[in-house]
MARBA-3410 file (N, C-alpha, C, O; in Angstrom, 1 decimal):
76
4.9,7.3,-9.9,4.9,5.4,-9.5,5.5,4.8,-9.6,5.1,4.1,-10.6 ~ 6.4,4.4,-9.2,7.3,3.0,-10.2,7.8,2.1,-8.9,8.2,2.2,-7.7 ~ 7.4,0.9,-10.2,7.7,-0.5,-10.0,8.9,-1.4,-10.2,9.3,-1.5,-11.4 ~ 9.3,-1.8,-9.5,10.7,-2.9,-9.5,10.1,-4.4,-9.5,9.6,-5.0,-8.5 ~ 10.3,-4.9,-10.8,10.0,-6.3,-11.1,10.3,-7.7,-11.9,10.3,-7.8,-13.2
10.7,-8.9,-10.8,11.7,-9.7,-12.0,10.9,-9.9,-13.2,9.8,-10.4,-13.1 ~ 11.3,-9.6,-14.3,11.5,-9.3,-15.4,12.3,-11.2,-16.2,13.5,-11.5,-16.6 ~ 11.0,-11.8,-16.1,11.9,-13.2,-16.7,11.8,-13.7,-18.6,12.0,-14.8,-19.2 ~ 11.3,-12.3,-19.0,12.0,-12.0,-21.1,12.9,-11.7,-20.5,13.8,-12.5,-20.4 ~ 13.2,-10.5,-19.9,14.8,-9.8,-20.0,16.1,-10.9,-18.6,17.3,-10.8,-18.3
15.8,-11.2,-18.5,16.1,-12.2,-17.6,16.6,-11.2,-15.9,17.5,-11.7,-15.3 ~ 16.1,-10.2,-15.4,16.5,-9.4,-15.2,15.7,-8.6,-13.9,14.5,-8.9,-13.8 ~ 16.1,-7.8,-13.2,15.1,-7.0,-12.3,15.1,-5.6,-13.6,16.0,-5.2,-14.2 ~ 14.0,-5.3,-13.6,13.7,-4.1,-14.1,12.5,-2.7,-13.6,11.5,-2.8,-12.9 ~ 12.7,-2.4,-13.8,12.2,-0.5,-12.8,11.4,-0.4,-13.8,11.8,-1.0,-14.7
10.0,0.5,-14.1,8.8,0.6,-14.7,8.4,1.8,-13.9,8.2,1.8,-12.7 ~ 8.2,2.8,-14.6,7.1,4.1,-14.4,5.4,3.8,-14.5,4.4,3.8,-15.1 ~ 5.9,3.7,-13.9,3.4,3.6,-14.0,2.9,4.5,-14.4,2.7,4.6,-15.6 ~ 2.5,5.9,-13.0,2.1,7.0,-14.1,2.6,7.9,-12.2,3.3,7.4,-11.3 ~ 1.9,9.0,-12.3,2.1,10.1,-11.0,1.0,10.4,-10.2,0.1,11.1,-10.6
1.2,9.9,-8.9,0.0,10.3,-8.3,0.3,12.1,-7.8,1.4,12.5,-7.3 ~ -0.6,12.9,-7.9,-0.2,14.4,-7.3,-1.2,13.4,-6.0,-1.7,12.3,-5.9 ~ -1.0,14.5,-5.0,-1.5,14.6,-3.3,-1.7,15.9,-2.7,-2.7,16.5,-2.2 ~ -0.5,16.0,-2.8,-0.6,17.2,-2.2,-0.5,17.2,-0.1,0.6,16.7,0.4 ~ -1.6,17.7,0.9,-1.2,17.0,2.3,-2.6,15.9,2.4,-3.7,15.9,3.0
-1.9,14.8,1.3,-3.5,14.0,2.0,-3.1,12.7,3.1,-2.0,12.2,3.6 ~ -4.1,12.6,3.2,-3.5,11.7,4.8,-4.0,10.1,4.2,-4.9,9.8,3.5 ~ -2.8,9.0,4.9,-2.3,8.0,4.4,-3.5,7.3,3.8,-3.4,6.8,2.6 ~ -5.1,7.0,4.9,-4.8,6.2,4.0,-6.1,6.1,2.8,-7.0,5.4,2.5 ~ -5.4,7.9,2.3,-6.1,8.1,0.6,-5.5,8.3,-0.7,-5.8,8.7,-1.8
-3.7,7.9,0.1,-2.4,7.1,-0.3,-2.7,5.8,-1.3,-3.0,5.4,-2.4 ~ -2.6,5.4,0.1,-3.0,3.7,0.1,-3.9,3.2,-0.6,-3.8,2.0,-0.8 ~ -4.7,3.7,-0.9,-6.1,3.2,-1.4,-5.7,3.9,-3.3,-5.7,3.4,-4.4 ~ -5.4,4.8,-2.9,-4.6,5.2,-4.4,-3.3,4.1,-5.1,-3.1,4.1,-6.3 ~ -2.6,3.4,-4.2,-1.7,2.4,-4.4,-2.8,1.5,-5.4,-3.2,1.3,-6.5
-2.7,1.1,-4.0,-3.4,-0.1,-4.6,-4.8,0.4,-5.8,-5.2,-0.7,-6.2 ~ -5.3,1.0,-6.2,-6.0,1.2,-7.4,-5.2,1.5,-8.3,-5.7,1.6,-9.4 ~ -3.9,1.8,-8.3,-3.3,2.0,-9.6,-2.7,0.5,-9.9,-2.4,0.1,-11.0 ~ -2.5,-0.1,-8.7,-2.1,-1.2,-9.3,-3.1,-2.3,-9.5,-2.8,-3.4,-9.8 ~ -4.3,-2.0,-9.5,-4.7,-2.9,-9.9,-6.5,-2.0,-11.4,-7.7,-2.1,-11.7
-4.8,-1.0,-11.6,-6.0,-0.4,-13.1,-6.1,-1.5,-14.2,-5.4,-2.5,-14.1 ~ -6.8,-1.5,-15.1,-6.4,-2.7,-16.3,-5.7,-2.6,-17.1,-5.3,-3.5,-17.8 ~ -4.9,-0.8,-17.2,-3.8,-1.4,-18.0,-2.3,-2.2,-17.0,-1.2,-2.6,-17.3 ~ -2.9,-2.1,-15.8,-1.3,-2.6,-15.0,-1.5,-4.1,-15.2,-0.9,-4.9,-16.0 ~ -2.7,-4.3,-14.1,-3.0,-5.9,-13.4,-2.2,-6.6,-13.4,-1.9,-7.6,-14.1
-1.6,-5.7,-12.2,-0.1,-6.0,-11.4,-0.5,-7.5,-10.5,-1.8,-7.7,-10.4 ~ 0.2,-8.5,-9.9,-0.6,-9.3,-9.3,0.0,-9.3,-7.9,0.9,-10.1,-7.6 ~ -0.3,-8.6,-7.2,-0.6,-8.0,-6.1,-0.2,-9.0,-4.5,0.3,-8.8,-3.4 ~ -0.9,-10.1,-5.1,0.2,-11.1,-3.9,1.3,-11.5,-4.0,1.8,-12.1,-3.1 ~ 2.0,-11.2,-5.4,3.8,-11.0,-5.4,4.3,-9.6,-4.7,5.5,-9.5,-4.4
3.5,-8.9,-4.5,4.6,-7.3,-4.6,5.6,-7.6,-2.5,4.9,-8.0,-1.6 ~ 6.8,-7.4,-2.3,7.9,-7.4,-2.3,7.8,-6.7,-0.9,7.9,-7.2,0.2 ~ 7.7,-5.5,-1.3,8.4,-4.1,-0.2,7.9,-3.1,-1.5,8.0,-3.1,-2.7 ~ 7.2,-2.0,0.0,6.9,-0.4,-1.1,8.0,0.0,-0.4,8.7,-0.6,0.4 ~ 8.4,1.5,-0.9,9.3,2.5,-0.2,8.3,3.3,-0.7,7.5,3.2,-1.6
8.8,4.5,0.5,8.3,5.9,0.1,9.3,7.0,0.6,10.4,7.0,1.1 ~ 8.6,7.7,0.3,9.8,9.1,1.2,9.8,10.0,2.0,10.1,11.2,2.0 ~ 9.3,8.8,3.3,9.4,9.8,4.7,8.3,8.7,5.5,7.1,8.3,5.3 ~ 9.7,8.3,7.1,8.7,7.3,8.1,7.8,7.5,8.3,7.1,6.8,7.6 ~ 6.8,8.6,9.2,5.3,8.8,8.9,4.8,8.1,8.2,4.1,7.2,8.3
5.4,8.6,7.0,4.0,8.6,6.1,4.4,6.7,5.8,3.7,6.2,4.9 ~ 5.0,6.1,6.2,5.4,4.5,5.8,4.1,3.9,6.9,3.2,3.0,6.6 ~ 4.4,4.8,8.3,3.9,4.6,9.4,2.2,3.9,9.4,1.8,3.0,10.1 ~ 1.5,4.9,8.5,0.2,4.9,7.9,-0.2,3.9,6.5,-1.2,3.2,6.2 ~ 1.0,4.3,6.0,0.2,3.6,4.5,0.1,2.1,4.5,-0.8,1.3,4.1
1.7,1.7,5.5,2.0,0.2,4.7,1.2,-1.0,5.8,1.0,-2.2,5.5 ~ 0.7,-0.5,7.2,-0.9,-1.3,7.3,-2.0,-1.6,6.7,-2.8,-2.5,6.8 ~ -1.9,-0.5,5.8,-3.7,-0.2,4.7,-3.1,-0.9,4.0,-3.8,-1.9,3.7 ~ -1.9,-1.0,3.2,-1.8,-1.1,2.2,-1.8,-2.9,2.1,-2.1,-3.6,1.1 ~ -1.3,-3.1,3.3,-1.0,-5.1,3.7,-2.2,-5.2,3.9,-2.6,-6.3,3.5
-3.3,-4.2,4.6,-4.6,-5.1,4.9,-5.1,-5.3,3.9,-5.6,-6.4,3.7 ~ -5.0,-4.2,2.7,-6.2,-4.2,1.9,-5.6,-5.8,0.6,-6.2,-6.5,-0.2 ~ -4.0,-5.8,0.9,-3.7,-6.9,0.2,-4.1,-7.9,0.9,-3.6,-8.3,-0.1 ~ -4.6,-8.9,1.7,-5.3,-9.8,2.3,-6.2,-9.7,1.7,-6.4,-10.9,1.3 ~ -7.4,-8.7,1.2,-8.5,-9.4,0.9,-8.2,-10.0,-0.4,-9.0,-10.9,-0.7
-6.9,-9.7,-1.6,-7.0,-10.3,-2.8,-6.7,-11.6,-2.8,-6.8,-12.2,-3.9
END
């Protein structure tokens, strides 16, 4: 899982590796829940309200994950 963010300390856009998430043949909700849980982990605590975009490796994955992630973000 990679995160790209505006790094105010460096005055640039930075990319940071958070961790690997292994799924095999997982359903979209499983993947989106894992993404949200990772972003909310104590070590990361990323501001989900400032999430600007998601990127995935396949269009069919995007059709399921995007709506579920954005639905979860409305709860924060």
